[in-house]
ChimeraX commands (.cxc) that place a marker at each C-alpha (Angstrom):
marker #1 position 16.31,10.45,7.12 radius 0.5
marker #1 position 13.12,8.57,6.42 radius 0.5
marker #1 position 12.00,6.43,3.63 radius 0.5
marker #1 position 9.67,4.53,2.72 radius 0.5
marker #1 position 10.89,2.38,-0.39 radius 0.5
marker #1 position 7.82,0.53,-2.60 radius 0.5
marker #1 position 8.52,-2.26,-5.09 radius 0.5
marker #1 position 6.38,-4.65,-7.03 radius 0.5
marker #1 position 4.37,-2.85,-9.26 radius 0.5
marker #1 position 4.14,-3.55,-12.66 radius 0.5
marker #1 position 1.68,-4.94,-15.71 radius 0.5
marker #1 position -0.81,-7.38,-15.38 radius 0.5
marker #1 position -3.61,-9.04,-16.70 radius 0.5
marker #1 position -7.16,-8.81,-15.55 radius 0.5
marker #1 position -7.79,-11.27,-13.15 radius 0.5
marker #1 position -3.87,-11.32,-11.93 radius 0.5
marker #1 position -2.16,-10.64,-9.14 radius 0.5
marker #1 position 0.68,-8.76,-7.87 radius 0.5
marker #1 position 2.60,-7.77,-4.70 radius 0.5
marker #1 position 3.87,-4.95,-3.49 radius 0.5
marker #1 position 6.26,-4.25,-0.71 radius 0.5
marker #1 position 7.45,-1.30,1.25 radius 0.5
marker #1 position 9.71,-1.41,3.20 radius 0.5
marker #1 position 10.73,1.73,5.59 radius 0.5
marker #1 position 13.94,3.14,7.65 radius 0.5
marker #1 position 14.34,5.72,9.66 radius 0.5
marker #1 position 11.71,5.35,11.67 radius 0.5
marker #1 position 10.29,3.10,14.49 radius 0.5
marker #1 position 8.67,0.63,12.25 radius 0.5
marker #1 position 6.79,-1.00,14.66 radius 0.5
marker #1 position 4.73,1.95,16.63 radius 0.5
marker #1 position 3.03,3.47,13.44 radius 0.5
marker #1 position 0.41,2.97,11.64 radius 0.5
marker #1 position 0.93,1.57,7.80 radius 0.5
marker #1 position -1.18,2.29,4.68 radius 0.5
marker #1 position -1.15,1.70,1.35 radius 0.5
marker #1 position -2.69,4.85,-1.12 radius 0.5
marker #1 position -3.34,5.12,-4.55 radius 0.5
marker #1 position -3.98,7.75,-7.16 radius 0.5
marker #1 position -5.07,6.98,-10.83 radius 0.5
marker #1 position -4.27,10.01,-13.49 radius 0.5
marker #1 position -7.38,12.34,-12.70 radius 0.5
marker #1 position -8.46,10.89,-9.50 radius 0.5
marker #1 position -8.38,11.23,-6.15 radius 0.5
marker #1 position -6.13,9.55,-3.90 radius 0.5
marker #1 position -8.00,7.42,-1.79 radius 0.5
marker #1 position -6.92,5.01,1.10 radius 0.5
marker #1 position -6.92,1.84,-0.20 radius 0.5
marker #1 position -5.62,-0.31,2.91 radius 0.5
marker #1 position -4.03,0.71,6.68 radius 0.5
marker #1 position -2.36,-1.43,9.39 radius 0.5
marker #1 position -2.07,-0.43,12.79 radius 0.5
marker #1 position 0.99,-1.60,15.14 radius 0.5
marker #1 position -1.88,-3.91,16.51 radius 0.5
marker #1 position -2.30,-5.51,13.25 radius 0.5
marker #1 position -5.89,-4.57,12.78 radius 0.5
marker #1 position -6.48,-3.99,9.62 radius 0.5
marker #1 position -8.95,-1.70,7.06 radius 0.5
marker #1 position -9.85,-1.84,3.57 radius 0.5
marker #1 position -11.66,0.73,0.79 radius 0.5
marker #1 position -14.58,-1.31,-0.36 radius 0.5
marker #1 position -13.67,-1.31,-4.15 radius 0.5
marker #1 position -11.17,-3.55,-2.73 radius 0.5
marker #1 position -12.27,-5.63,0.26 radius 0.5
marker #1 position -12.15,-9.85,-0.36 radius 0.5
marker #1 position -8.98,-8.80,-3.36 radius 0.5
marker #1 position -6.60,-7.39,-1.45 radius 0.5
marker #1 position -4.45,-7.74,1.80 radius 0.5
marker #1 position -2.02,-5.91,3.50 radius 0.5
marker #1 position 0.06,-7.00,6.31 radius 0.5
marker #1 position 3.40,-5.95,7.92 radius 0.5
marker #1 position 6.27,-7.56,9.10 radius 0.5
marker #1 position 8.10,-5.75,11.54 radius 0.5
marker #1 position 11.22,-8.24,11.67 radius 0.5
marker #1 position 11.47,-6.24,7.94 radius 0.5
marker #1 position 10.39,-3.25,8.77 radius 0.5
marker #1 position 7.79,-3.80,5.31 radius 0.5
marker #1 position 4.34,-3.79,4.58 radius 0.5
marker #1 position 2.77,-6.03,1.79 radius 0.5
marker #1 position -0.14,-5.63,-0.07 radius 0.5
marker #1 position -1.23,-8.61,-1.71 radius 0.5
marker #1 position -3.25,-7.76,-4.68 radius 0.5
marker #1 position -5.49,-10.33,-6.30 radius 0.5
marker #1 position -8.80,-10.06,-8.98 radius 0.5
marker #1 position -7.02,-7.27,-10.21 radius 0.5
marker #1 position -9.20,-5.30,-12.51 radius 0.5
marker #1 position -8.58,-2.28,-14.96 radius 0.5
marker #1 position -9.57,0.25,-12.49 radius 0.5
marker #1 position -6.97,-0.98,-9.76 radius 0.5
marker #1 position -4.46,0.43,-12.01 radius 0.5
marker #1 position -3.06,3.10,-10.25 radius 0.5
marker #1 position 0.32,4.46,-8.49 radius 0.5
marker #1 position 0.29,3.12,-5.38 radius 0.5
marker #1 position 2.09,4.73,-2.42 radius 0.5
marker #1 position 2.86,3.78,1.08 radius 0.5
marker #1 position 2.23,5.88,4.26 radius 0.5
marker #1 position 3.59,6.29,7.44 radius 0.5
marker #1 position 1.68,7.75,10.44 radius 0.5
marker #1 position 1.41,8.17,14.47 radius 0.5
marker #1 position -1.61,7.11,16.65 radius 0.5
marker #1 position -4.13,10.39,16.06 radius 0.5
marker #1 position -1.42,12.40,13.76 radius 0.5
marker #1 position -1.76,12.88,9.95 radius 0.5
marker #1 position -0.15,10.67,7.51 radius 0.5
marker #1 position 4.07,11.51,8.09 radius 0.5
marker #1 position 5.58,10.19,5.61 radius 0.5
marker #1 position 5.40,8.85,1.76 radius 0.5
marker #1 position 7.30,6.56,-0.42 radius 0.5
marker #1 position 7.62,7.54,-4.04 radius 0.5
marker #1 position 5.56,5.14,-5.28 radius 0.5
marker #1 position 4.90,2.26,-7.47 radius 0.5
marker #1 position 3.47,1.95,-10.86 radius 0.5
marker #1 position 0.54,-0.64,-11.40 radius 0.5
marker #1 position -1.02,-1.08,-14.66 radius 0.5
marker #1 position -3.80,-3.79,-15.34 radius 0.5
marker #1 position -4.02,-4.70,-18.97 radius 0.5
marker #1 position -4.86,-7.36,-21.19 radius 0.5
marker link #1:1,2 radius 0.2
marker link #1:2,3 radius 0.2
marker link #1:3,4 radius 0.2
marker link #1:4,5 radius 0.2
marker link #1:5,6 radius 0.2
marker link #1:6,7 radius 0.2
marker link #1:7,8 radius 0.2
marker link #1:8,9 radius 0.2
marker link #1:9,10 radius 0.2
marker link #1:10,11 radius 0.2
marker link #1:11,12 radius 0.2
marker link #1:12,13 radius 0.2
marker link #1:13,14 radius 0.2
marker link #1:14,15 radius 0.2
marker link #1:15,16 radius 0.2
marker link #1:16,17 radius 0.2
marker link #1:17,18 radius 0.2
marker link #1:18,19 radius 0.2
marker link #1:19,20 radius 0.2
marker link #1:20,21 radius 0.2
marker link #1:21,22 radius 0.2
marker link #1:22,23 radius 0.2
marker link #1:23,24 radius 0.2
marker link #1:24,25 radius 0.2
marker link #1:25,26 radius 0.2
marker link #1:26,27 radius 0.2
marker link #1:27,28 radius 0.2
marker link #1:28,29 radius 0.2
marker link #1:29,30 radius 0.2
marker link #1:30,31 radius 0.2
marker link #1:31,32 radius 0.2
marker link #1:32,33 radius 0.2
marker link #1:33,34 radius 0.2
marker link #1:34,35 radius 0.2
marker link #1:35,36 radius 0.2
marker link #1:36,37 radius 0.2
marker link #1:37,38 radius 0.2
marker link #1:38,39 radius 0.2
marker link #1:39,40 radius 0.2
marker link #1:40,41 radius 0.2
marker link #1:41,42 radius 0.2
marker link #1:42,43 radius 0.2
marker link #1:43,44 radius 0.2
marker link #1:44,45 radius 0.2
marker link #1:45,46 radius 0.2
marker link #1:46,47 radius 0.2
marker link #1:47,48 radius 0.2
marker link #1:48,49 radius 0.2
marker link #1:49,50 radius 0.2
marker link #1:50,51 radius 0.2
marker link #1:51,52 radius 0.2
marker link #1:52,53 radius 0.2
marker link #1:53,54 radius 0.2
marker link #1:54,55 radius 0.2
marker link #1:55,56 radius 0.2
marker link #1:56,57 radius 0.2
marker link #1:57,58 radius 0.2
marker link #1:58,59 radius 0.2
marker link #1:59,60 radius 0.2
marker link #1:60,61 radius 0.2
marker link #1:61,62 radius 0.2
marker link #1:62,63 radius 0.2
marker link #1:63,64 radius 0.2
marker link #1:64,65 radius 0.2
marker link #1:65,66 radius 0.2
marker link #1:66,67 radius 0.2
marker link #1:67,68 radius 0.2
marker link #1:68,69 radius 0.2
marker link #1:69,70 radius 0.2
marker link #1:70,71 radius 0.2
marker link #1:71,72 radius 0.2
marker link #1:72,73 radius 0.2
marker link #1:73,74 radius 0.2
marker link #1:74,75 radius 0.2
marker link #1:75,76 radius 0.2
marker link #1:76,77 radius 0.2
marker link #1:77,78 radius 0.2
marker link #1:78,79 radius 0.2
marker link #1:79,80 radius 0.2
marker link #1:80,81 radius 0.2
marker link #1:81,82 radius 0.2
marker link #1:82,83 radius 0.2
marker link #1:83,84 radius 0.2
marker link #1:84,85 radius 0.2
marker link #1:85,86 radius 0.2
marker link #1:86,87 radius 0.2
marker link #1:87,88 radius 0.2
marker link #1:88,89 radius 0.2
marker link #1:89,90 radius 0.2
marker link #1:90,91 radius 0.2
marker link #1:91,92 radius 0.2
marker link #1:92,93 radius 0.2
marker link #1:93,94 radius 0.2
marker link #1:94,95 radius 0.2
marker link #1:95,96 radius 0.2
marker link #1:96,97 radius 0.2
marker link #1:97,98 radius 0.2
marker link #1:98,99 radius 0.2
marker link #1:99,100 radius 0.2
marker link #1:100,101 radius 0.2
marker link #1:101,102 radius 0.2
marker link #1:102,103 radius 0.2
marker link #1:103,104 radius 0.2
marker link #1:104,105 radius 0.2
marker link #1:105,106 radius 0.2
marker link #1:106,107 radius 0.2
marker link #1:107,108 radius 0.2
marker link #1:108,109 radius 0.2
marker link #1:109,110 radius 0.2
marker link #1:110,111 radius 0.2
marker link #1:111,112 radius 0.2
marker link #1:112,113 radius 0.2
marker link #1:113,114 radius 0.2
marker link #1:114,115 radius 0.2
marker link #1:115,116 radius 0.2
marker link #1:116,117 radius 0.2
view
């Protein structure tokens, strides 16, 4: 059974930082491209950051230079370090996994990020 479990969300003031984690089980983690999506109420889900098995990364323009995605294959875990958070970063953040050339195959349940003073 495949599971992606996110953690690390919470309430943070504007300008603050959070680190999200997503631990995967039931997949050969090292061969999967992993991604972080977010969805705010009334808005479309958007890809925030992704990281390939070769550690190549990509980011949404809105988070470049503020967010950093990383992975630890020994722990089957990816991370999203979020700095200089803005109110518009508030959303549910979801971890996803896919093999090269495929759709996103697996999703986590999400973790909520609230940015407010």
